[in-house]
Phi, psi and omega in degrees: 000115181306327193287330178272349185293140181225160184280177180297329177281357185089001180284144172302131179284338185225142172253358187166189177228152171237129186214168182257129175306143180272353178267004175159189186277059184248140177261132180248152179229141170237122174247134184291159181298150173078359181275127170281129177214156184238102179301146183286333177183183189227137175216138177280136177257125180249166175305328186277351182303128180296314179304318178296318182300301178312311180299311177301322182290317174298326178262011180057035173266156172243122181273134174252000000 
């Protein structure tokens, strides 16, 4: 099981998975529980955000 794999020193070999979405040309990330990570930054996403609107339209969602 990849989730439980570890290095010779006992460190986890994987912190998550990266995959391409089947809904379009989108890269998705899943980070396993317990993994320490430091986000590069934070940005508020509004209903007026062009990328957000495009994603909602593609997935037939309505932002509230």
